[in-house]
PLY file of the C-alpha trace (Angstrom):
ply
format ascii 1.0
element vertex 392
property float x
property float y
property float z
element edge 391
property int vertex1
property int vertex2
end_header
0.08 -0.28 -0.13
1.34 3.69 -0.64
2.04 5.76 2.51
0.60 8.62 0.14
-2.70 7.19 -0.96
-4.39 8.86 2.06
-5.78 5.33 2.68
-8.10 4.13 5.71
-9.76 0.42 5.97
-12.61 1.17 8.54
-14.29 -1.84 10.24
-17.57 -1.28 10.44
-17.03 2.35 9.45
-20.10 4.89 9.08
-19.21 5.33 5.65
-20.52 2.50 4.29
-22.38 2.43 1.28
-25.79 1.08 3.00
-26.59 4.13 5.20
-23.17 5.74 5.59
-22.51 9.22 5.40
-19.97 11.91 4.42
-20.14 15.06 5.90
-20.84 17.92 4.28
-18.08 21.11 3.85
-20.26 23.77 6.32
-20.17 21.08 8.92
-17.84 20.71 11.90
-15.44 18.85 10.14
-12.41 20.70 7.82
-10.49 20.11 4.55
-7.66 18.34 5.97
-4.80 20.94 5.25
-2.09 17.98 5.15
-3.94 15.60 2.30
-1.88 12.68 4.00
-4.71 12.82 7.08
-7.39 10.76 6.51
-11.01 11.83 8.26
-13.84 9.94 9.24
-17.05 12.05 9.77
-20.93 12.06 9.43
-23.47 13.84 8.27
-26.16 14.34 5.26
-25.90 10.72 3.41
-24.03 10.22 0.26
-25.51 8.59 -2.44
-27.97 10.72 -4.52
-27.69 11.89 -7.20
-24.86 14.08 -8.63
-25.29 17.79 -7.50
-23.31 20.47 -9.44
-23.55 23.95 -7.91
-22.70 26.51 -10.73
-23.90 29.84 -9.84
-21.04 31.47 -8.77
-17.95 30.73 -9.76
-19.24 29.76 -13.88
-18.35 25.68 -13.95
-15.57 24.71 -16.32
-16.45 21.92 -18.89
-12.27 20.95 -18.23
-12.38 19.96 -15.05
-13.39 16.65 -13.99
-13.47 13.87 -12.15
-13.94 9.47 -12.88
-13.01 6.60 -11.04
-10.63 3.69 -12.96
-10.51 0.26 -11.73
-7.35 -1.43 -12.04
-8.65 -4.68 -9.69
-10.30 -7.84 -11.65
-13.40 -7.46 -9.71
-16.43 -5.31 -9.62
-16.68 -2.88 -6.89
-19.09 -0.11 -5.57
-18.00 3.36 -4.57
-19.39 6.81 -3.31
-17.92 9.67 -3.86
-18.79 13.63 -2.44
-16.74 16.42 -3.64
-17.21 19.73 -1.68
-15.44 23.19 -1.90
-15.91 26.59 0.48
-19.11 27.08 -2.06
-21.06 23.48 -0.81
-21.56 20.73 -2.20
-20.76 19.76 -5.96
-20.71 16.20 -6.10
-22.22 13.56 -3.82
-23.31 10.10 -5.93
-22.91 6.45 -5.48
-21.58 4.17 -8.78
-21.29 0.56 -9.68
-17.68 -0.07 -11.17
-16.93 -3.08 -13.30
-14.42 -5.72 -13.34
-11.09 -4.33 -14.37
-8.07 -3.85 -15.42
-8.79 -0.41 -17.07
-12.16 -0.17 -16.83
-12.85 3.33 -16.68
-16.08 5.34 -15.51
-16.84 9.50 -15.54
-17.86 10.57 -12.08
-18.61 14.10 -12.66
-17.69 17.42 -15.43
-18.22 21.03 -15.34
-16.98 21.58 -11.74
-15.72 24.85 -11.13
-11.87 25.94 -12.01
-8.99 26.69 -10.45
-8.98 26.05 -6.73
-9.19 23.59 -3.61
-11.42 20.56 -3.39
-11.93 17.98 -0.84
-12.86 14.35 -2.60
-14.03 11.78 0.02
-14.59 8.56 -1.51
-15.24 5.26 0.02
-15.72 1.32 -1.48
-17.81 -1.15 0.20
-15.01 -2.58 1.53
-14.86 0.29 4.12
-11.87 1.38 2.40
-11.35 5.19 2.22
-9.72 7.99 0.43
-10.20 11.48 2.28
-7.75 13.93 -0.60
-7.45 17.37 -1.46
-7.27 18.38 -4.66
-6.01 21.09 -6.05
-7.10 22.18 -9.77
-4.66 24.09 -11.69
-3.77 25.07 -15.42
-2.00 22.27 -16.02
-3.93 19.55 -13.23
-7.29 19.81 -14.19
-8.72 15.86 -14.06
-8.11 13.46 -11.04
-9.00 10.15 -11.72
-9.76 7.44 -8.18
-7.96 4.73 -8.64
-9.24 1.01 -7.08
-5.74 -0.86 -7.04
-5.52 -4.67 -8.08
-5.54 -5.18 -4.41
-8.74 -2.83 -3.85
-7.45 -0.15 -2.37
-8.28 3.62 -3.35
-5.51 6.00 -4.80
-5.82 9.60 -6.39
-3.93 10.15 -9.64
-4.21 13.48 -10.57
-4.23 14.21 -14.69
-1.36 16.95 -15.32
-0.53 18.10 -18.86
2.24 20.65 -18.87
2.62 23.21 -21.72
6.24 22.26 -22.95
6.76 25.56 -24.51
10.38 25.29 -23.86
10.55 22.47 -26.81
9.90 22.93 -30.70
6.96 19.78 -30.97
6.76 17.41 -32.55
9.70 16.64 -33.94
10.20 16.06 -37.32
12.60 13.76 -39.12
13.54 14.87 -42.70
12.30 12.68 -45.53
10.83 9.95 -43.21
6.87 9.41 -43.05
4.91 11.10 -40.89
2.96 9.33 -38.00
-1.06 9.06 -38.01
-1.09 9.95 -34.62
2.04 11.46 -32.88
2.92 10.03 -29.31
2.92 11.41 -26.26
5.12 10.39 -23.04
3.45 9.33 -19.38
5.38 9.84 -16.33
3.61 7.97 -13.51
5.01 7.43 -10.07
4.43 4.59 -8.16
6.77 4.54 -5.20
5.99 6.18 -1.92
8.67 9.02 -2.98
8.04 12.40 -4.83
10.62 12.37 -8.05
11.97 14.89 -10.40
13.08 13.52 -13.49
14.59 14.68 -16.83
13.55 13.08 -20.10
15.67 13.56 -23.17
14.90 12.03 -26.73
17.87 11.93 -29.08
17.55 11.19 -33.39
20.69 10.32 -34.67
22.43 12.18 -32.07
20.80 15.11 -32.09
18.81 16.24 -29.23
15.85 17.66 -29.24
13.77 17.40 -26.31
15.00 17.67 -22.89
12.85 18.31 -19.70
12.71 17.87 -16.00
8.68 16.85 -14.74
8.06 17.10 -11.02
6.73 13.54 -11.00
4.48 13.31 -7.34
3.11 9.99 -6.48
-0.52 11.24 -6.76
-0.11 12.44 -10.47
0.54 11.15 -13.74
2.02 13.29 -16.11
1.02 13.36 -20.23
3.01 15.64 -22.43
1.92 16.84 -25.84
2.75 15.01 -28.92
6.73 14.73 -28.73
7.70 13.19 -32.36
5.62 13.33 -35.57
7.92 10.99 -37.81
8.87 7.35 -37.95
11.79 6.50 -36.99
14.15 5.09 -34.06
14.63 7.69 -31.05
17.22 7.52 -27.82
15.42 7.76 -24.42
16.98 8.67 -21.87
15.36 9.50 -18.24
17.37 10.52 -15.32
16.32 11.25 -11.54
18.34 13.58 -9.33
19.53 11.28 -6.95
21.53 9.75 -9.97
19.12 6.73 -10.65
19.21 6.49 -14.89
17.23 4.42 -17.50
17.44 4.37 -21.36
14.91 3.23 -23.89
15.24 2.57 -27.85
12.05 3.87 -29.41
11.43 2.55 -32.31
8.10 3.50 -33.89
7.69 1.44 -37.28
6.43 3.40 -40.82
3.34 1.03 -40.99
1.82 1.73 -37.54
2.84 4.17 -34.26
2.65 3.20 -30.43
1.71 5.90 -29.12
3.11 5.79 -25.49
5.96 6.36 -23.88
6.24 5.26 -20.61
8.40 6.24 -17.97
7.82 4.99 -14.77
9.27 4.94 -10.73
8.11 1.39 -10.14
6.88 0.49 -6.29
10.31 -0.29 -5.61
11.83 2.87 -6.45
13.75 1.44 -9.71
13.31 3.98 -12.80
12.36 2.14 -15.99
11.24 3.35 -19.44
9.80 1.45 -22.01
7.10 1.25 -24.72
3.82 0.31 -22.50
3.22 -0.81 -18.94
3.87 -2.86 -16.52
1.79 -6.09 -17.09
1.11 -9.82 -16.11
1.48 -12.01 -18.86
0.68 -15.24 -19.95
1.16 -18.51 -22.09
-1.25 -20.64 -23.15
0.36 -24.24 -22.27
-1.16 -28.30 -23.36
0.08 -30.36 -21.71
-0.53 -33.42 -23.49
1.18 -36.27 -21.39
-0.42 -38.14 -18.52
1.79 -36.73 -15.85
2.69 -32.86 -14.51
5.51 -31.57 -15.96
7.67 -28.71 -14.95
8.14 -25.43 -16.93
10.00 -22.16 -16.63
9.33 -18.82 -18.37
12.06 -16.55 -18.20
12.00 -13.18 -19.84
15.39 -11.71 -21.27
16.00 -7.91 -22.75
18.90 -8.85 -25.50
22.21 -7.15 -24.53
21.89 -5.19 -27.70
18.51 -4.12 -26.91
17.76 -1.21 -23.84
19.42 -1.11 -20.64
17.18 -1.82 -18.01
17.83 0.80 -15.64
18.98 1.35 -12.16
17.87 -2.54 -11.02
19.53 -4.03 -14.02
21.26 -7.47 -13.76
23.37 -9.01 -16.63
23.68 -12.30 -17.53
25.88 -14.36 -19.74
23.74 -16.27 -21.93
23.41 -12.50 -24.04
21.13 -10.84 -22.02
19.02 -9.29 -18.65
16.93 -11.79 -17.21
13.98 -9.22 -16.31
11.67 -12.09 -14.92
11.28 -15.60 -14.64
8.39 -17.96 -13.64
8.83 -21.70 -12.79
5.43 -24.07 -11.89
4.53 -27.81 -12.24
2.07 -28.35 -15.11
-0.92 -30.35 -14.74
-1.85 -32.56 -17.83
-4.61 -30.74 -19.95
-4.74 -27.07 -21.00
-3.93 -24.10 -18.72
-2.11 -20.41 -18.59
1.06 -19.40 -17.29
1.47 -15.72 -15.85
4.36 -14.41 -15.32
5.68 -10.49 -14.86
6.69 -7.76 -17.45
8.27 -5.13 -15.74
8.00 -2.50 -18.37
6.83 -2.34 -22.58
9.65 -3.62 -24.57
11.13 -5.78 -27.11
12.42 -9.05 -25.25
13.10 -12.54 -25.71
10.75 -15.63 -24.23
12.91 -18.99 -22.98
10.00 -21.38 -22.30
12.02 -24.79 -20.57
11.23 -27.82 -19.22
13.98 -30.49 -18.23
13.74 -32.14 -21.75
14.84 -29.11 -23.60
14.28 -25.27 -24.37
12.65 -23.13 -27.06
13.21 -19.20 -27.42
11.12 -16.89 -29.00
10.65 -12.98 -30.09
8.43 -11.73 -27.43
6.87 -7.77 -28.17
5.44 -6.18 -24.87
4.33 -3.08 -25.92
1.54 -0.32 -26.22
-0.55 -1.91 -29.54
2.33 -4.42 -30.49
2.14 -7.59 -28.38
2.64 -11.23 -29.21
0.68 -15.10 -28.40
2.10 -17.70 -27.34
0.94 -21.04 -26.97
2.89 -23.86 -25.46
2.84 -27.64 -26.30
4.21 -30.78 -24.03
3.89 -33.74 -25.75
3.70 -36.91 -23.20
7.09 -39.39 -23.21
6.16 -43.23 -24.08
5.75 -44.09 -20.05
4.14 -41.10 -19.57
7.34 -39.24 -18.01
9.12 -36.00 -19.01
8.59 -36.34 -22.64
10.66 -34.05 -25.06
11.38 -30.25 -24.99
8.30 -27.73 -25.75
6.62 -27.17 -28.57
6.27 -23.18 -28.96
3.51 -21.11 -31.46
4.13 -17.76 -31.12
2.18 -15.05 -33.48
1.99 -10.99 -32.89
-0.60 -8.86 -32.82
-0.27 -5.18 -33.87
-2.55 -2.01 -33.92
-2.83 -0.38 -37.46
0 1
1 2
2 3
3 4
4 5
5 6
6 7
7 8
8 9
9 10
10 11
11 12
12 13
13 14
14 15
15 16
16 17
17 18
18 19
19 20
20 21
21 22
22 23
23 24
24 25
25 26
26 27
27 28
28 29
29 30
30 31
31 32
32 33
33 34
34 35
35 36
36 37
37 38
38 39
39 40
40 41
41 42
42 43
43 44
44 45
45 46
46 47
47 48
48 49
49 50
50 51
51 52
52 53
53 54
54 55
55 56
56 57
57 58
58 59
59 60
60 61
61 62
62 63
63 64
64 65
65 66
66 67
67 68
68 69
69 70
70 71
71 72
72 73
73 74
74 75
75 76
76 77
77 78
78 79
79 80
80 81
81 82
82 83
83 84
84 85
85 86
86 87
87 88
88 89
89 90
90 91
91 92
92 93
93 94
94 95
95 96
96 97
97 98
98 99
99 100
100 101
101 102
102 103
103 104
104 105
105 106
106 107
107 108
108 109
109 110
110 111
111 112
112 113
113 114
114 115
115 116
116 117
117 118
118 119
119 120
120 121
121 122
122 123
123 124
124 125
125 126
126 127
127 128
128 129
129 130
130 131
131 132
132 133
133 134
134 135
135 136
136 137
137 138
138 139
139 140
140 141
141 142
142 143
143 144
144 145
145 146
146 147
147 148
148 149
149 150
150 151
151 152
152 153
153 154
154 155
155 156
156 157
157 158
158 159
159 160
160 161
161 162
162 163
163 164
164 165
165 166
166 167
167 168
168 169
169 170
170 171
171 172
172 173
173 174
174 175
175 176
176 177
177 178
178 179
179 180
180 181
181 182
182 183
183 184
184 185
185 186
186 187
187 188
188 189
189 190
190 191
191 192
192 193
193 194
194 195
195 196
196 197
197 198
198 199
199 200
200 201
201 202
202 203
203 204
204 205
205 206
206 207
207 208
208 209
209 210
210 211
211 212
212 213
213 214
214 215
215 216
216 217
217 218
218 219
219 220
220 221
221 222
222 223
223 224
224 225
225 226
226 227
227 228
228 229
229 230
230 231
231 232
232 233
233 234
234 235
235 236
236 237
237 238
238 239
239 240
240 241
241 242
242 243
243 244
244 245
245 246
246 247
247 248
248 249
249 250
250 251
251 252
252 253
253 254
254 255
255 256
256 257
257 258
258 259
259 260
260 261
261 262
262 263
263 264
264 265
265 266
266 267
267 268
268 269
269 270
270 271
271 272
272 273
273 274
274 275
275 276
276 277
277 278
278 279
279 280
280 281
281 282
282 283
283 284
284 285
285 286
286 287
287 288
288 289
289 290
290 291
291 292
292 293
293 294
294 295
295 296
296 297
297 298
298 299
299 300
300 301
301 302
302 303
303 304
304 305
305 306
306 307
307 308
308 309
309 310
310 311
311 312
312 313
313 314
314 315
315 316
316 317
317 318
318 319
319 320
320 321
321 322
322 323
323 324
324 325
325 326
326 327
327 328
328 329
329 330
330 331
331 332
332 333
333 334
334 335
335 336
336 337
337 338
338 339
339 340
340 341
341 342
342 343
343 344
344 345
345 346
346 347
347 348
348 349
349 350
350 351
351 352
352 353
353 354
354 355
355 356
356 357
357 358
358 359
359 360
360 361
361 362
362 363
363 364
364 365
365 366
366 367
367 368
368 369
369 370
370 371
371 372
372 373
373 374
374 375
375 376
376 377
377 378
378 379
379 380
380 381
381 382
382 383
383 384
384 385
385 386
386 387
387 388
388 389
389 390
390 391
């Protein structure tokens, strides 16, 4: 659980969805001056239809609130938003199973200023957050995490007036949808990150971002030409990571992902961390041992400050072993950041390696067949089929 997430789990909470209450802004409970303080209060019931007071000041359609579910279970959520002028939102809603399910809560909130956002899941987990709206930070996501906690995530879009963007490569084909970068911090400490991008040795972009733990930064479009770009990321404390960003001519990967992970490691790639899987068909009558090893080849990216080289021509970034029962199953493994990898599938009788892409809009599907031996033993090595999926 992130300490900056401002969470509390309340047993028998007075904030329960069925008859729970949240305080109005004009009652005794004040908006916390320190957003790390979580407060529980009682007052008028939550759950009525969304209310938006636009009398003074005028509502701004660009200021909005939404919820994103990264858990694979559905949830019920109560939300109240208040400011000095009264209650802006008072609503209950069902949130479909994720990961990636998103739902709008409210638009047309007032403009720059501070709001108190109090939200609660049906589990009793609550979030009490002071949301400051500025010209660059105008949208807030309430994120249901994979372990059913609540975290605030402000969407920040800096102007980047100090750079001539999007960058164009002379003679190169244009991109249909020029890609941007997104910066996320999933650790417990704020970070200041400098992101630089080069093409053929020419550095055309360098910018420092304040990557606070409660925000996600989305840049304007960075490049408008197909090509290969070198990306360099450095934190103030010396952590570094690099990425070779390939944008082929027939399609575009519209995401450059810059991440401070939960463990503080710095990562950069072409997609966010995820749990991937291979489909396994064990045709024998006995259990089989299977190991999946995800490797970044040595001629690809430097893996960042948590990398460890191997003597096999690459850096191992993920390894998973399991005993597979007869029949069909799926074996999951972790992908730490979107990139181009090699995936090794190994049994005691042999192994096979395939190219494995895990980028946004470019992924690999893998099926592993394990044939049974004549006596029901280990049999031969794995038979692997792979195919790639590309957005065009």
